[in-house]
N, C-alpha and C positions, 0 to 999 in steps of 0.2 A: 318174238313178240306174242303176247297172249292178251286176252280180253281184260286181264287185271292190270296190264301196263297202261301207261299214259304217254302218248306220243305227241311231241311238239313239232310243229312245222313252221319255220320262218319263211316269209315270202309266199304264204299260202294262197293269196288271191292273184298271184302272178301266173305267167304262162305254164311253166313246169310245175309249180306248186299246186295249181288247180287240178292237174291230172293226178298228181300224187295223192291229194286229199280224197279224190273220188275213189281211187284204188284202196286206200286205207279204210275208208268208210265201208266200202263193199265187203271188206274182210271182217267187218263187225268190231273193229278196234276203237278204243277211246282216243279221240283226237282233239288236241288243242292247237290253235293256229293264231299267229300274230297278224294283225292288220292295222293299217293307219286309218284315221277317221275318214280320210279322203279316198281310200282304196275302193275301186269299182268292184262290185261283186258279181258281175255278169258271168264270169267263167265258173263260178261255184254255186250258182243258184240252186241246182238240184240237190246239193248236199249241205247247204249253208245251215239248215236247221239241225243237222246232226253233228255239228262241230261246236266246240267251246271256243269262242272268239275272245281274244285279249287285244284291246286297242292300245297298241304301243309299237315301238320299232326297236331295232337292234342297238340303237345308241341311247335309248332311254333306260339307264341303268336301274333305277328303283322299280319301274314297272316291269322291266325285263326280269329282274330278280323274282318278282311275284309270279310272273308267267311260268317260271321254272319250278314252282312249288309242286312237288309230287311227280314231276316228269321223270320217266325212265329211259326214253329214247328220243333223240333229236335228229330231224332232217333239216339241215341248214341250206335253204334255197335262196334266201334273200340276197340280192345283189343288183347293182346297176351296170348295164352295158351301154357304153357311150364311146364315141370316137371324136367327140367335140371337146376342144380345150376348156370351154366354159364349165364343163361338168366334172373336171378333174378333181377338184377339192371334195365335192360331194361323193364322187365315186370312191375316193380313198377313205372317206369317213365311213361309208356303208360297207364297202367290200373288205377293207382291211381292219379298221377299228371295230366295225360291227362284228366281224368274225372273231376278233380277239375277245370281245365282250361275251359272245355266245360260248366260246371255249371256256372262258373264266367261270361263267355261270354253270356250265356243264360239270366242271371240276368241283365247284363249291357244292352243288346239289347231288354229287355222286351219280351222275347219269350213267347208265349201263353202256351206252354206245352213241356215238355221233357220226352221222354220214354227211359229209360236206360236198356240195356241188361246186366244183371248180370248172375248168374249161381246157380245151386243147391249147388255148392261148398260153396257159401257164406252163407248158412244156418247154418253152424257150426256143423260139424259132430263129433260124439264121439260114441264109442262102446256102451256106456250106454244109448244112445238115437238113436235106429235104425230107428224109424219112424220120418219123418220130413215133416213139412208143413210151411206155411208162417209166423206163429207166433213164430217159433223157434228162441230162443235167441242165439247169438253167444257165443261159449265156446272155450276156449283154449284147444287144444287137439292134440295129435300126429296124429290123423286121418285127420287133416287139412293140406293140402299142402300149399306151398308158393303161388301157384296160387289162392287157396281158400282165403288165407289171403289178397291177392291183390284185389280180387273181393269184399270181405267184406269191406275193406277200401274204395274202390270205391263207394260202397253203402252209406257209411257214408258221402261222399261228396255230393251225391244226396240228402240225407236227410237234410244235411246242407242247400242246396239250397231251399228245401221245407220250412225249418224254416225261410229262408230269403225272402220268398214270391214267389218262383218259383213253378209253377204247375208241379208236377212230378208224374211218375209212374214207377214201375220196374217190369221186367219179369225175372224169374229165371228158364231158360230152363234146362232140363235134357240133356243127351248126344244127340246132334242134328244130325239126320241122313239125308242123301240125297247125290245126285251126286255133284261132284265138282272137285277139283284136287285130283287124285287118290293116291297121295303119301302124302297127308296132312289130318289132322283131322280124323273124323270118316270114311270118304270115304276110308281111308287107310286099314280099316278092310277087305274090299272086295278084295283088292289086296293081302293082307296077306293070306287070306283063299285060294284064287286062287293059290297062290305060294306054298301052302302046309303047312300052319300053323299047328303045332302039339300040341300046348299047349292051354288048355281051363281053365282059372282060376275059382275058386269056387265062386267068388263074384257075386253080383247082383247090378243093377242100374236101373235108369229110362231112357227111350228113347223117342224121339219126332221127328216128321217129320219137316224138315226145313221150309216147306211151311206153316205148322200149326203155327210155331213160328212167322213168318213174318205176317201171317194173323191176329193172335191174337194181335200183336203189333199195327197194323193199327186200329183194333176195339177198343183197349185200348186208343189210341190217340184220336179217335173220340168220346169217351165216356166222361162223366162228372167225372169219377173216378180220384181222386187225393190223393197222399200220401199213395198209396197202392202198394203191390207187389203180384205177382202171380207165383206160381210154374207151369211150363208147362211141363207136362209129359204124354205121351199117355199111357204108360204101364211100369210096373216094370218087369224086366226079368233077369233070371240067364244068365251069359255070355255063359255057355255051350249051352243053348237053343238058344241064339242069334246067336252063330256061326254055330249051326246046321242048322238054317233057311237060313243063308247066303250060306252055303255049298250046301244045297239042291237046292237053286236058281241058283247056279253056276255049278251045276252038278259035284260036286267034293266031296272028302272025308272031313268030319269035323275034327276038332282037337280032339285028343283022349287021350292026356296025361293030367291028372287032376292036376292042379296047386294048391297046398295047401299053407298056409302061410309059412311053412318051406321051401318049394321049391321056393316060391317067394323071400324069403330072400337070398337064395343061388343064385338065378338067377341075382338079381341086383348087388350082389357083384362080380359075374363072369363078368358081363358086365362092371362094373366099372373098373375092373382090365384090361380087354381087351382094354378099351378106353385109359387107362394110358400107356399101352405097345405099341399098334399098332395104336392108334388114331381112328378116325371115330366116328359116333354117336352110342350110346348104344341102343339096342333094347328095354331095359327097364331101368328105373332109380329107385332109392329107393322109390320115391314118387309114380311113376306109378305102380310099382310092388305091393306096399302095397294097393293102391287103387283097384287094380284088384281082390284082395281077400276079400275086404270089402263088407258087405251086408247091404244095406240101402234101405228103402222103402219110396218113395216120393208120397205124397198125392196130387191129382189134383182136389179135390172137389171144391175148390174155383173157379178155372177156368171153371169147368163144370157149376157151379152156375151162371157164367157170361153169360151162354147160348152158350158156345162154344162146338163144337164136334170135336174130334180128328180123324184123319185117322187111320185105324188099322195098328199096327206096322208091321205085316207081309206083308201088302200091300206095305208099304214104302220100306222094305228090298228087296222085289221081283222087284219092279220098278227100284230101284237103281242097283240091280244085273244085270238086263237086259241091262241097259245103260253101265255098266262096260263091259259086254261081247261084246257089240257093239264097245266100245272104244278100246278094245284090238286089234281090226282089224285095228286101226288107231293110233298105238303107244301110246295107253292110253291117248288120247286127252281128255282134261277136258270136262265135260258135266254138264248140269243142267236139273232137272226134270221139266216137263211141269207144268205151273201154273193152 
């Protein structure tokens, strides 16, 4: 990418997108980003004036077409993450149909390269295959959430674009950590532990710093790599250990009740019943409860072979916790980690 290129970022006001925008602006590149009229700008305040904003979304075909005018490179970050059945239709519309629209526009406008943000969920998880890496083939399994299915189908749209002549690459991040909105995504873990979270599920997953994901995406875009995907995971860690590190950094007690598969099944049913009777959002759903007690190991050797080095996971947790403690003094105002 050069200063003559025009880079388009979808999902630019979101968690990952906001870090990506700041990195691109720091490199002095021309950046255009999509945003909805209702999109909060808290995470991009410091660079908002240096970005060309287009008020549209990935399912608004006419305005999306206009947004692609003159674009040379695309980072597709826009997506919905949800484990609640009520969000299924919207998730499929944005994650799958929206990705198809972005791919089609990239082909029509002869974009040089598209880097798509997928997820480790799209690798196809099953209890019989606890170790996962880039060559894992999708399998139908109860271990796959509807979100996982949506990200797998989105990847198929990207590979279709590759087959039709579009230069593409995919990243499959593990659970992305970092400061943001404290009641959304992984940043919510810090608020939950600070509020006295008592439950620690027995599951395990991969984790990665949001800045590492954004930095890897830029390096991938600038490389000659095409038609490849990369698992991005700094470290695999048990949730118990993960919450212990957060609690230590927040100077509070860690969760102490061990959540087994049986307890997880009871928990989501109780939350489902509470939602039906008194309304509100459940603390856990069937899919999130089952995911929390699943144990998968995500291999990052391919990304390391790309010459990439990850930040230590404990460093990310402690930096994020420090910002959370500062944010508490200001009504939990959103924050971003320094680049």
